[in-house]
C-alpha positions in Angstrom: 20.2 -21.2 -14.4 21.1 -20.2 -17.9 17.7 -21.2 -19.2 16.1 -19.3 -16.4 17.9 -16.0 -17.2 18.2 -16.3 -21.0 15.0 -18.1 -21.9 15.6 -19.4 -25.4 18.1 -16.7 -26.2 21.6 -17.6 -27.2 24.7 -17.1 -25.1 26.8 -14.2 -26.5 30.3 -15.4 -27.6 33.4 -13.8 -26.2 35.8 -12.1 -28.7 37.2 -15.5 -29.7 33.8 -16.9 -30.6 33.6 -19.2 -27.5 30.1 -19.0 -25.8 30.1 -17.2 -22.5 29.2 -19.4 -19.6 28.3 -16.5 -17.2 28.1 -12.8 -17.4 31.2 -11.0 -16.3 30.8 -9.0 -13.1 29.6 -5.6 -14.0 30.0 -6.0 -17.7 28.1 -6.8 -20.8 24.5 -6.1 -21.8 21.8 -8.7 -21.6 19.7 -9.7 -24.5 17.3 -12.5 -25.0 13.6 -13.1 -25.8 12.4 -11.1 -22.8 13.5 -7.8 -24.3 11.7 -5.5 -21.9 13.3 -7.2 -18.8 16.7 -7.1 -20.6 16.4 -3.4 -21.5 15.5 -2.6 -17.9 18.6 -4.6 -16.7 20.7 -2.6 -19.2 19.4 0.7 -17.8 20.4 -0.5 -14.3 23.8 -1.7 -15.5 24.5 1.7 -17.1 23.3 3.5 -13.9 25.7 1.4 -11.8 28.5 2.1 -14.3 27.7 5.9 -14.0 27.6 5.7 -10.2 31.0 3.9 -10.0 32.5 6.3 -12.6 31.2 9.4 -10.6 32.8 8.0 -7.5 36.1 7.4 -9.2 36.0 10.9 -10.7 35.6 12.4 -7.3 38.5 10.3 -5.9 41.2 11.4 -8.4 43.1 14.7 -8.9 44.8 13.5 -12.1 43.5 15.8 -14.9 43.9 13.1 -17.6 42.1 10.4 -15.6 39.4 12.9 -14.6 38.9 13.9 -18.3 38.6 10.3 -19.3 36.1 9.6 -16.5 34.0 12.7 -17.6 33.9 11.2 -21.1 32.7 7.9 -19.6 30.0 9.7 -17.6 28.7 11.3 -20.8 28.7 7.8 -22.5 26.7 6.3 -19.6 24.2 9.2 -20.0 23.6 8.5 -23.6 23.4 4.7 -23.1 20.8 5.1 -20.3 18.8 7.4 -22.6 19.0 4.9 -25.5 17.8 2.0 -23.4 15.0 4.1 -21.9 14.0 5.1 -25.4 14.1 1.5 -26.5 11.8 0.6 -23.6 9.4 3.3 -24.7 9.5 2.0 -28.3 8.6 -1.5 -27.0 5.6 0.1 -25.3 4.6 2.1 -28.3 4.8 -1.0 -30.5 2.6 -2.9 -28.1 5.3 -5.4 -27.4 5.7 -4.7 -23.7 3.9 -2.8 -20.9 5.4 -0.9 -17.9 5.6 -4.2 -15.9 7.6 -6.8 -17.8 7.0 -9.4 -18.9 3.3 -8.8 -19.4 0.5 -11.4 -19.9 0.8 -13.1 -16.6 -2.2 -11.4 -14.9 -4.1 -14.7 -14.7 -1.0 -16.4 -13.1 -0.2 -14.0 -10.3 -2.0 -13.5 -7.1 -3.5 -10.1 -8.1 -4.5 -9.1 -4.6 -0.8 -8.8 -3.8 0.1 -6.9 -7.0 -0.7 -3.4 -5.5 0.3 -3.4 -1.9 3.4 -2.4 -0.1 4.0 -4.6 2.9 5.0 -2.3 5.8 7.7 -4.3 7.5 9.8 -1.5 8.8 10.0 0.6 11.9 8.5 4.1 11.6 6.1 5.3 9.0 8.4 6.8 6.3 8.0 3.8 4.0 4.3 4.7 3.5 5.0 8.3 2.5 6.0 8.0 -1.2 4.3 7.8 -4.6 4.9 4.1 -4.5 2.4 3.6 -1.7 -0.8 5.4 -2.9 -2.6 6.4 -6.0 -2.6 4.8 -9.5 0.3 2.5 -10.3 2.5 3.3 -13.3 1.0 0.4 -15.2 -2.5 2.1 -15.0 -4.0 -1.2 -13.8 -3.6 -1.1 -10.1 -4.2 1.3 -7.2 -1.2 1.3 -4.8 -1.9 0.8 -1.1 0.0 0.0 2.1 -0.7 -3.1 4.2 0.3 -1.7 7.6 0.1 -5.0 9.6 0.9 -7.8 7.1 0.4 -11.3 8.5 2.1 -14.5 7.4 0.4 -16.2 4.5 1.3 -19.8 5.5 2.1 -21.9 8.4 5.5 -21.7 10.2 8.0 -23.4 8.0 10.0 -26.4 9.2 13.2 -27.5 7.7 14.8 -31.0 7.6 17.9 -31.8 9.6 21.1 -30.5 7.8 23.2 -32.8 5.7 26.3 -33.8 7.8 28.5 -32.9 4.9 27.6 -29.3 5.4 29.2 -29.2 8.9 26.3 -27.1 10.1 26.0 -26.3 13.8 23.0 -28.5 14.8 21.3 -29.0 18.1 19.5 -32.3 17.2 16.0 -30.8 17.5 14.9 -31.9 14.1 16.0 -35.5 14.3 19.0 -37.4 13.0 20.7 -35.8 10.0 20.7 -37.9 6.8 23.2 -38.0 4.0 22.3 -39.1 0.5 20.6 -42.5 0.2 22.9 -45.2 -1.1 22.3 -45.5 -4.8 21.4 -41.9 -5.4 25.0 -40.6 -5.6 26.3 -39.3 -8.9 29.8 -38.8 -10.2 32.7 -41.0 -9.0 31.0 -42.2 -5.9 28.0 -43.4 -7.9 30.3 -45.2 -10.4 32.2 -46.9 -7.6 28.9 -48.1 -6.0 27.7 -49.4 -9.4 31.0 -51.3 -9.8 30.9 -52.8 -6.3 27.2 -53.6 -6.3 26.0 -54.1 -9.9 22.8 -56.0 -8.9 21.4 -53.1 -6.9 
């Protein structure tokens, strides 16, 4: 998971110099080789911080706490503006486009890169700027697919592993556990000790 989210970027150390194993909930900014995606994530983090701070500010009557929260609101404002300016700088320098990361146009199914799949009741979802006209990236024309159809066959899943204690009606056959010899950890070591020839 770390390789997926950080790419080849290093884990940031905590204050004692020990590498972080996971991001703290609601804290810390992301940085890695995918700077555009990281900067967008940082804008979102600052927006969430500003939202929570605004809620707290409206919940308190304490003048000192309210004053401190108003300071934090101002800091969230400048931080959002700084990250948005950094995103714009990446665009101006030709390092990123509006959609990040770029350069995957030959990899994606382009026919699905411009349509909103209408999967809601009513028609309101098709009424915004996100449903018609040129896309912000300047490469697509946004449209609405009013009656999307499944792209594949109906999926089937294997019977659940009995160790999951799932409620199961037996319709997909007998549940299977791990095949003997595929276990890892203590169970695998015991099996190797009892049956070394297998």
